[in-house]
N, C-alpha and C positions, 0 to 999 in steps of 0.2 A: 584743267588738266594740262600737263606739260606737253609741249609740241615743239618740233624743230622750228627755228625762226630764221627767216631769210635775213641777209645782211642789209643794213641801211647804208646808204652812200651819201656822204656830203662832200667827197673829193673826186667827183667824176667816177672813173672806173676803179676807185680805190677799194670798194667793198667786195665781199666774197661771202657766199653762202657756205658755211662750214658743214652743217647738217651732221648726219651720222656716217661713219666710214667703217668698213670692216666689220668686226664683231662687237662693236660697242653697244649696239641696240639688241635688246632681248626681243622675244616674240611679242611682248605686251606693250611695247612702246620704248621711247628713248630712255636709256639708263646706262650708267657707267659700269662696265664689266670689270672693274678694278676695285679692290679694297684699299681705301686711303689709310695711310698710317700717320706717323708723326710728321709734322711740318718743320721745315728748316726755318731758322730765325729770319733770314733775309732772302729776297729774290728781287730781280730787276723789275722795274715798272710797277704795275699794280697787281702783279701775280703773286700767288702763294704756292710755294714749291713743297709737294708732299712726297714722301716715300710711299710706294704702292706695290701691290702684288696682283697678278692676274687671278680672277676667280676661276678660270678654266684650268690652268696648269701650274699656278703658283709662281710663275716667273716674275722676277723683280722688274719694276718699272718706276718711272717718275711721272707724276701728274702735276701739271701747272694749272691752277684754278684762278679764274678772273671772275669777280662778282661786281655787278653794277646794280644798285638798288633802284635807280630811276634812269632809264635809257634816254628819256627826253631831256633831262637836265645835264647829262654827262655824255653827250653824243661823241665828243672828241675822244674821250677815254675809250669808248666802245670801239670806234673805228680804228684807233691805234692798236688795241688788243687784237681785233680781227686781222689787221695787217700782219701782226706778229705770227699768228697762227697760219695765215695764208703763206707767208714767206718761208716758214719752216717746212710747209708741205711742198713747196715748189723749188726750194733751194737745196740741192743735194751735193754734199762735199764731205770727204772723210773727216774734216776738222770742224764741221758745223753740226750742231745738235740734230740728231735724227728723230723725226716725228714718226710715231706709229699710227695714231688715230687722233681724231678731234671731235668734239661734240659741243653744240650750242643749244641751250635750253632756256626758254622764256616762261616765266610764271608771273603773269600780270605785267607790272612795270619792271620787274626784276629780271635781269639777264645773267646767266652763268655760262661761262665758256670753259671747257675742259680741253687741255692739250696733253696727250699721252706721248711720252718719249721713252727712249732707252733709259736705263737706270743710271742716274748721275747724282752728284752732290756738288754744292757750290764750292768754288775754288777756295774761298775764304775759310770755309769749314775744313776743307782738306788740308790746307797748309798748317792748321793748328796741330795736326797729328805728326808732322814731320820734325826731325831733329833740328836744333837751332842753327848749326853751321857745320857742315862737313863737305868734303869734296864730292861725295856721292850725291848729296843734296843739291849742290850747285850744278852737277851734271843733269840731274833730273829737272831742275828749273830751266836749264837751257833747252832741254827737249820740249817742255811745255810751252815756253815762249816761242819756240820755232813753229810749233803746231798752230798756235793762235796767229802768228805772223803769216803763216801760209794761208789760213782762212781769210785774213784781211786782204792779202795780196790777190786771192782768187776773186773776192767781191769787187775790188777796185780795178784791177788790171784786166780781168777776163769778163766781168759783167758790168763794169761802169756803175757800180752801186756803192752807196755810202751807208755804213752801219749807223754812225752817229752817236754811239754810246759805249764804245770799247773801254772796258775797265775790268777790275776784278769781279764786280757784281754781275757781269754778263759772260763770265767764263765758268764752265762747269767741268767736272772730271768724271770720267766713266769708271766702271769697275776695272777696266784694263789700263787705267791711269792715262788715258788719252785726254788732253785738254781740248775742249771744244767751245766754239763761239756760240753763244745763245743770245737771247734778248733781241730778236730781230724786229721789235715793234716799230722802230723808226726807220727801218731799211727803206731807202729811197733811191730813185734814179738820179744820177749826178746832174744831168741836164735839167731835170724837172725842178731841182731846188731853186734854180734861177728865176722861176715864175713866182716865187714868194708865196704869200698867203692866197694868191689867186690860182695856185696850182695844186696838184694832188699829193705833193710830197709830205708824208707824215712827219718827217724830220722838222719841217717848218712849223706845222700846226701844233706839235707837241714838244718843241724845244725846251719848254719850261720843265719837263720831267727829268732832264739831265742836269746834275749839279754843275756849277760854273767851273770848278777846278778841272773838269774833264773836257772843257771846251777851249779850242784855240780862240784867238782874238776875233777873227772874222765870224766865227760861229756864235760867240758870246754877244757880240753887238748886233747880230742879225743882218749881216751884209750878204743877203741871199743873192743879189744880182751879181756880186763879184765872185762867189764860190765857183760857178761853172768855169770861170776863167783860169782857175788853178787846176792842179792835177786831181784826179778823183780820189787819190789816197790821202790828201792833205789833212782832212778832219780825222780820219781813223789812224793816221800815223801819230798824231798827237795823243789819241787815246791809247795807242800801243805803248808810247813812252810812259803814260800814266800807269799802265798795267805793269811795266817793268819796275817802276818805282815801288808800287804796292807789293809786288811779289818779294822783292829783296828786303823791303823794310818790314814785311810780315803783317801788314794790315792796310786798310783803306786810308787814303789821304783826305783831308778836309779843307785844305787851302792850296791855292795855286803855287805859293812860294815854297811849299814843301818839295816841289819838283827840283829845286836847286840843291837839295841835300843828296850828295852823291857819294858819301863815304862808304855806304854799303853796296854800291853798284860795282860789279867786277870791272877791273881795269880794261880787260879785253873788250868789254861792251860799252865803256864810257863814251867813246867817240860816236858810236852809232846812236847811243841814247840821246846825246846832245843834238844830233842831226834830226832825229825824229821830232824834237821839240823846238825846231827852228821857228823864229818869229814869222818869217815870210813863208806863205803857203807853198810857193814854187820851189823853195829850197829844202822842204822837208823830205826826209829819206824815204825812198820807195820801199815798202816792206818786202817786195820781191828781192831787191838787192840785199836787204838785211839777211834774208834766208840763204841767199846764195854765197854771200861773201863774208859774213861775220865769223871771226875766229872763235867766238863763243861756242859755236856748234861743232868745233873740231875736238870732240871727245868720244870715248869708246861707246857710251850709251847711245848717243845720237847716231854715230856711224853704224852701230849694230842694227838699230831699229830702222834706220833709213835703208840699209841694205835689204832687210827683210821686207820692207814696204815695196821695194822695187825688184823683188826676187825674180819675177817672171821675165824681167828684161836682162837678166844676167846670163852669161854663157856657162857651160858645165865646168870649165876650169875655175872660173871665179867662185862658183858655188862650192866646189870641192875645197878650195883654199879657205873659204869663209867658214864652212862647217867643221873643218879639221881643227881650226884654232878657236872656234867659238867657246868650247868648254873652259879653256884657259882664260879667255877674255871675261867670261861671266864671273870668274872668281873675284875680279876686281870691281864688279858692279854691285849696286845695292840689291838686296834680296827681293824687295818689293817689285821693282820693275822687271826683274828676271822672271819671277813666278807669275806675275799678273799681266805682263805685256809680252815679253819675249816667248814664254812658254806657249801661250795660245797661238801666236803667230807661226811658230815652228810646226805645231800640230796641224793647223789649217793648211800649211804649205805641203806637208806630207800627204794629207788626205786628198788634196787636189792635184798632186803629182808635180808640183813646181819645185819641190825640194828633193835632193837625192837621198839615197838610203843612209848616207853619212849623217843625216840630220837626226836619226833616231837617238844616237848617243847624246848629243847636246840637249835634246828634248828631255830625256830622262835625267840628265845632269841638272837641268833647270828645275825639275820636279823634286829634287832632293830636299827633304825637310818638310814636305807637305804632309798634312794629316791625312788619314784614310778618307775622310769625307771630302776634303779638297781635292785629293788625288782622283777620287771617283767622279767628281764634277768636272775637273779640268783635263785629265789625262786618259782615264779609262775609256771614254767614248771614242777618242782618237785611236787607241790601241785596238778596240773592237772593230772599227771601220777598216783599219789597215790589215788586220788578220782576215777580214771578210773578203778582201780583194782577191780576184783570181790571179794566179801566178804565171799565166801564159805570157804576160808582158814581162820583159827582162827587168825593167826598173821595179815593178811590183814584186818580182821574185827577190831582188836584192833587198827590198824593204823587209820582206818576210824573213830573210836570212838575218838581217840586223836585229829584228825583234827577237828571234830565237836566241841569238848570241847574248842578248842583254836581258833575257827573260828573268834571270835571278834578281835583277835590279828593281823589278816592279811586281813580281809574282806575289809578294806578301801583301800587296794592296788589293789584289783581285779577290772578290768574294768567291767562295767555293763553288757556288752554283754557276757563276759566270765562267769560271775556269772549266768546269765540267761540261756545261751545255753549249758554250760558245767558242772559247779559245781552243780547247783541245780538238773538237771536231774540225775546226778550220785548219788547225796545224797538222792534223793527221794525214792530210793529202800529201804532205811532203815525205811521208814514209815511202811512197812509191815514186818519188821524183826520179827523173832520168839521171840527174847529177848526183854522183856518190857523195860529194861534199854535203849536199843538202840532206840526203838521207841520214848521214852520220850526225849532222848537227841536230836534226830532229830527235834522234835518240838522246842526245845529251840534254836537249831542252825538256824532254819528257820527264826526266828525273826531277826537275824543279816543280812541275805541275803534279807529280804523282800523289803527294799527300792530299790534294784537293779533289781527286777523282773518286767517283763512286765505284762500287764493285761491278756494276754493269759496264761502265766505261773501261775499267781494267780488263774486263773480258774482251772488249773490242781491241784494246791495246795488245793483248796477247796474240791475237790473230795476226797483227802486223809483225810482231816480234818473231813468231814462228817462221815467217818467210825471210826476215832479215838475218836469222841465224844461219841460213844457207845462201846468203848474198855472195855475189861474185867478188866483192871487195873484202879482203881480210880484216882491215880495221873495223868494218861495220859488223862483221860476225863477232869479233872480240868484244866490241862495245855493246852489242846486244846482250851477251852473257853478263857483262858488267851491270847493265841496266837492270836485268832481271834480279841479280844479286842485291841491288839497292832497293828495289821496290817490293821485295819478298815480304817485308813487314806489313805492306798495305794490302796484300792479297787475302782473300778468304782462305780459311784453313784447308778446305777441300780442294780449292784451286791450287794452292801452293803445293800440296802433296802430289797432285796430278802433273804439275808443270815442272817444278824446279829440278828434280832429280833427272828427269828426261833431258832437260835443256843442258844441265851442267855436264852430264856424262857424254852427251853429244859433243860438247865443246872440247872434251879431253881428247877426242880423236881428230881435231882440226889440224891441218898441216901448218897453220900459222902459229908460231911459238907463243906470242902474246895471248892468242885465243886459248891455247891450252893452259897457260898460266892463269888466265882470267877464270877458266872453269874450276881450277884447283882452289883459287882464292874464294870464289863464290861458294864452293862446297864448305870451306872453313867458316865463311861468314854466316852460312845458314845451317850450321851443324845441328842446331836445336830443332830443325824441321824433320829429322829423319829418325825413324824407330830403330832400335838395335838391330832388328833383322835386316832392314834396308841397308844399314851401315855395313853389316858383315857381308851380305850377299851381293850388293850392287856397288856400293861406294868403294870398298877396299879392292875388289877385283878390277874395277875400272881405273883406279889410281895407281895400282902397283906397277903396271907397265911403264909409267912415266918416270919411274926411278932410274931408268936407263935411257931417258930421252937425250937426244944429241945436245940440247941446250942446258947449260949448267943451271940457269935460274929456274927452269922448269923442273929439273931433277930436285933441286933444293926445296922448292915449293911442294913437290910431291911427297918428299920425306916428312916435311912438317905436317902436311895433311894426314898422312898415314899415322904419324905419332899422335895427332889429336884424336882421330877416330879410334885408334887402338887403345889409347889410354882410357877413353870413355867406356869402351867395351870391356876392358879389364875390370874397371870398377863395377860395371853392370853385372859381370859374371860373379864377382864376389858377393854382391848384394842378392843375387838370385838365390844362393844357398842360405844366406843369412836372413833375408826378409821376405822371400817369396817373389814370384815373377811380377805380380801387380805392383807391390811396393817398390821393387827394383826399377820397374819402368818409370814410375813417378820420380824416383830419385835421379834416374838417368836424364829425364827431361830437365830437371832443375840444374844438374851439372852441365848439360849441353847449353842451356841458356846463359850460364855464367861464362862458359868458354867462348861462346859466340860474341857476347858483349865485350869480353876482353880483347878478342881478335879484332872486332870492328873499331874499338877505341884505339888499339895500337896502330891500325892502318891510318886513322885520321891524324893521330899525333905524330906519325912518321912523316908528315908533310906532303902526302900525296894528294891531299885535297879530296879525300873520299874515294870510293871504289871506281868512280868514273874515269879516273886518270890511270888506272892500272895498265891497261893495254898500251896506251900511248907512251907512258913512262917506260915500260919494258921495251917498247919498240925503239924509243930514243936512245936507250943504253946500248943498242946494237950497232949504232952508227959509229964508224971510225972517223971521228972529227966532225960529225954532223951537228946541226944546231940543236940546242936543248929545247925541250917542250915547255911552253908557257902554261904552267899548271893553273895559274890564276885565271887565264882566259878560258881554259877548259872547264873550270868550275863556275864560270859565269861571273867572275869578278874582274871586269874589264878595267885596265889601268887608265888613269887620267893621262891626257896628252903629255904633261910635263914629266910624269913618271916614266912614260913610254920613251920619251926623248932621253931622259937621264940614263935609262937602261941601255940605250944605244950610243951614248956619248954625244948626243946632238944638242947644240946650244939653241934653246928656244926662248932666250931672255927677251928678244925683241917681241913687241906686242902688235906688230902690224899684221893685218890679215893677208897681206901680200907676201909675207916671208915664206921661204921654202918649206914645203910640207915634209914631214918625216917620210922616209921610204916605206913602201908597203912591206908588211910582214911576210915571212915565209910560212910554209905549212907548220902548224903546231903553235903559231903565235896568234895573238889576238887578231881577229879578222876585221879588216876595214873594207867595207863593200864599195870599192871604187870602180869595179868592172864586173863582168860576168863571173860568178863564183867558180873558182878553180876546182878541179876534181880532187878526190882523195888520192894520195900518192899511190903509185903502182905497187903491186905485190912484191914480196921479198925476192931477192936475187938468188942465184944458185948457191949451194952450200960451199963453205970454205972461204968465200970472198967477202962475206959480210954484206952482200947487196951488190947493186949495180955500180956503175962508175960514177966518179965525180962527187961522192958523198951526198948524192941526191936524196930526196925524202924517201924514195922507194927503197933505198938501202937500209933504212932504219928498222926494217922488220925482221932482220936476221935470217937464219937458215930455216928452211922448211924441213919437215921430216924426210929423211933419206935424200934422195936426189930428184924427187919428183916435185912438180909445181902444180898448184891448184889451177885448174882450167879457168879461163876468163869468163866462161859462161856459167849461169846458175846450174846447180846440180839437178840431176833428174831424180825424181822421187818415184822409183819403180814400185815401192811397196804401198804407196798411196797413204802413208801415215803422217804426211806433213813434215817429216824430219829430213828428207833427202837421203842420199846414199853416200855419205861422206867418205866411206872406206872404199868406194869403187875405184878411186884413183890409184890405190896402191896395187898395181898390177904387175909388179916385177916378179921375177921367177921365185925369189925367196918368199914373197908374200903368197904367191899361189901355192907353194909347197906348204906353208903354214896353214892355209885354208884347208888343204887336203887332209893334213893330219888332224885338224880340229873336227872335220866332218867325220872322219873315222871314229874318233873318240865319242862323238855325239850319238853314234848309232848303237853304242853299247847300252844295255839296259841298266838303269840306276839301281843301287842297292835297295833292298826292300824297306829299309828304314829311312830312306832319303825323303826329304820334303822339298817340293818345288819352291823356288824363291819367289820374291814378290813380282816377278814377271819380267818378260823381255821388253821388246819395243811394243808398247800398247797401241791399240788402234784409237784413232781420233774420233771417238763416237760423239764427242761434244761439238765437233765441227770447228774447233779453233786451232787444230794442227798440233796439239800437244800430247795426245794419247790419254789413256785412263789407267795410269799405273797404280792408282789407289784402289782400284776395284778388285784386286786379287786378294785371295785369302792368305793371311799370315798368322793364323792361330797356332800352327804347329811348328813354328820356326825353331823352337828349342826342344822339340820332342826327341831329338836324337843327336848324338855327337857327330854323326855322319851326315853331312849336308852337301848336296850337289846343287848346282845352279845353272840356269841357262842364261848366257851372257852374249851379246853381240861380239863377233870376232874382232880382235884388236891385235895388231902386231906393229912393231917398230922396225923400220928398215934402216939399217946402219950403212 
């Protein structure tokens, strides 16, 4: 039966008992909890390198397997293999292969050692997949060589250890394209080498396992006593030179004289390459100096990844400059390192809080072109973690804002279930945020997720919208109406009938002109949702007063709305006589759907970017010389940095991270979260002046109805129906007189043939604040030519 075997030691304290570690053993004895796949053609030493997957979670891994059929005859090989496993376990460095677990199993005289590491592939196999010669390839080579040189420097300068076998065969590449030093079988203390065959240094006892072309002269002739007199990096500096030769020639070398072939070595590296291969050990170049001084590493790929590796050491100004320009820099880099190396680094930095909110856009830029499966594996977990963070912290709030602004760039990759059960519930807390900017941005982001939400989630959404339609901020009220108009197609029929007409007629009485216009346009966009009776008794009476609105755009929109509904009712009236009420109603529905489709197509083709831009576009037009609204940003199509700079006339041709960053955008332009989010602009100024002074953003909202202003506090809902009392502000003498006259008229008994309309302000029996306008009886709407209706009072103060 198989059992763990203790290590044999022939070199003093050289041996180590590997045994079982972590989850490698099952309940019944030692076994490998990984499924071995295909083996790679070559591996360093006596190991066989297998692709593998975990039996528990299917995670990829690499398994190195060493087999000795007779431990008594091959004791040196066994001890060297054990040393390699031991050194992987005890030597931790970002550029050295990371060991997960190890297992040693003995069956009679046969010994098998398993070493499980992170998923890697041999460098030689990896280089076969790269293009033959491009500038991007050379940048990537420089990055890899720098990583291996860093590992060699760490061993020599910080640990006084000698690897003894640095070459292409001992370098592996991770899934994230990190080059890592492996093959630590010969790793020995520098001083112990001087004791020769009487000491414990594996490098001395197994020097035969390294081909001569990878050995400097003193190593090849076995001058063990003289090696400690030289620097600890002398042997591995030679191996590093061999690695450079093999990388740029595209394959392993077989003779020492091949090191003299320098035609394919980059000129910027040639001098350092020759220093690494100096004949005298004491003159060989220290790998640490190579890393610090070589001009080979002065390229954008190395600079970018080095900055990300040291991100926690950078101050906020450096981070801001870096991430502002990172999307533009990534345009010049190869796609593979951007998606496989830079993208995960940015995601991890965001999750752990070392990256600012500005990093969200570069992360999504790096993810462009990924398949849905790759996006789900590399980006979606990061997005879920970022949305799950509490926004009490200012930096986390900025990240949430950046995610919502860029939601359209990744929403298509999100599964419907994830969007409905995870993303939206986390995002919905921002509907009640104290910052008006965040509340408004949440509205706009919701439009992107709406197609992925279930009816139950839409019900929860409507509860938030019923409160936001009486928000103290005018743009939020307007955009709530706009959002409802856009998501109407996703609502259940009963819900749409109960909600839409209540919401849109409420918007017609708002003091904010863009909100009134949004209500009119939403009615037109959803014309097919309303029965003829509702159109005649509720829509037309609510729209008609706006034909004398102080704002020209509102008046024009009101006339278009009246024309649309009146034309449909005329056709319906003709069909009632010709086809009967039932057939006429069906034909009316078809006509209304065609009209709504045409209206929605016209709005989009008009360049407004969909209904979500209605209110802000209308607001921007009211500014006397104010800045235009960035419709692309509002629709979720954030511009790239170079496009942004071109739009502002800024020269961004320089590619240095330290160049001046573009100035921050004003309200209405694409948001760049570099500080605490600003609030939504103030409400509109007094009539006649087009807003406040200085052409500020608050001036963009135009005149309010009459000379009144909406109070800054949320409206009181005296009726308890969830709709607020938006007409309570109109308390001028003319308004009071109009109310008195309307009250007198309402006390008169209706004609005997009158039919009560579809209802007034319905009660919110469903608990979502929208009323039950669909519960009223409308069977007798056309029983008489004389129709009276009960409608909430509405008047316009001039």
